[in-house]
Wavefront OBJ file of the C-alpha trace (Angstrom):
o trace
v 138.083 92.114 88.712
v 141.431 91.875 87.380
v 144.087 92.653 89.176
v 146.236 96.020 88.415
v 150.039 95.734 87.821
v 152.154 98.014 90.051
v 153.196 100.495 87.159
v 149.845 100.257 85.479
v 147.885 103.121 87.395
v 151.674 105.773 86.941
v 151.579 104.826 83.025
v 147.867 106.260 83.216
v 148.582 109.036 85.328
v 151.418 110.083 83.083
v 149.528 109.467 79.923
v 146.612 111.661 81.407
v 149.181 114.386 82.442
v 150.868 114.274 79.523
v 147.638 115.067 77.631
v 146.977 118.216 79.482
v 150.417 119.483 78.769
v 152.328 118.228 82.209
v 154.914 115.919 81.607
v 157.041 113.802 84.534
v 160.248 113.591 84.236
v 162.117 111.272 85.957
v 163.655 113.108 89.332
v 162.540 112.501 93.128
v 158.939 113.815 92.419
v 158.511 111.189 90.112
v 159.943 108.410 92.020
v 157.655 109.298 94.891
v 154.459 109.652 92.601
v 155.363 106.135 91.615
v 155.979 104.272 94.598
v 152.192 106.140 95.895
v 150.705 104.537 92.409
v 152.410 101.038 93.912
v 150.756 101.261 96.816
v 147.273 102.333 95.744
v 147.776 99.429 93.287
v 148.588 96.858 96.139
v 145.950 98.613 98.443
v 142.989 97.736 95.685
v 144.321 94.176 94.294
v 144.412 93.261 98.555
v 140.869 95.183 98.800
v 139.232 93.419 95.802
v 140.618 89.678 97.083
v 139.190 90.902 100.813
v 135.834 91.376 99.394
v 135.508 88.283 97.160
v 136.596 85.963 99.982
v 133.711 87.981 102.654
v 131.364 87.499 100.050
v 132.112 83.831 99.501
v 132.022 83.405 103.520
v 128.640 85.905 103.802
v 126.698 83.723 101.206
v 127.943 80.242 102.850
v 126.813 81.834 106.571
v 123.386 82.887 104.551
v 123.093 79.248 103.420
v 123.268 78.100 106.692
v 120.942 80.075 107.840
v 118.502 79.090 105.262
v 118.970 75.543 105.744
v 118.275 75.723 109.654
v 115.107 78.327 109.619
v 113.922 75.546 106.617
v 114.211 73.150 108.809
v 112.586 74.907 112.377
v 109.939 76.079 110.085
v 109.364 72.978 107.874
v 105.885 71.179 108.728
v 106.435 68.019 111.092
v 105.929 64.777 109.906
v 103.153 62.945 111.419
v 103.743 58.847 112.006
v 103.240 56.387 109.230
v 99.924 55.529 109.404
v 98.086 53.770 106.374
v 95.213 55.995 105.402
v 92.767 53.810 105.348
v 93.155 52.650 108.879
v 93.356 56.001 110.109
v 89.635 56.396 107.880
v 88.543 53.359 109.341
v 89.029 54.570 112.852
v 87.338 57.685 112.313
v 84.331 56.592 111.121
v 81.323 56.282 113.146
v 79.247 52.774 113.068
v 75.955 52.774 111.260
v 73.821 52.042 114.278
v 75.802 54.856 116.211
v 74.498 57.359 113.020
v 70.841 56.395 113.279
v 70.541 56.750 116.846
v 71.379 60.235 116.961
v 69.088 61.326 114.428
v 66.136 59.988 116.584
l 1 2 3 4 5 6 7 8 9 10 11 12 13 14 15 16 17 18 19 20 21 22 23 24 25 26 27 28 29 30 31 32 33 34 35 36 37 38 39 40 41 42 43 44 45 46 47 48 49 50 51 52 53 54 55 56 57 58 59 60 61 62 63 64 65 66 67 68 69 70 71 72 73 74 75 76 77 78 79 80 81 82 83 84 85 86 87 88 89 90 91 92 93 94 95 96 97 98 99 100 101 102
């Protein structure tokens, strides 16, 4: 979002009121309205910066949490053994197979 200039809100409000038939002339009430609009513009700009910073921090936190969950739930790697060695050790000798059938 673009930042709001201090006099921008007052200019828009005075233009809106002028269209409705109310003209703001220089005076004490106009100065107070102008200061109020400047304060509102400052608050809006600070809030926008705060929200952007909070969103960035929340994204970092979520990314860390996803990484931790991934590490904790990822399948464990088994010690590397060659697939041939594993398959040979699980096979029974032919003589053992014949004796079970009989």
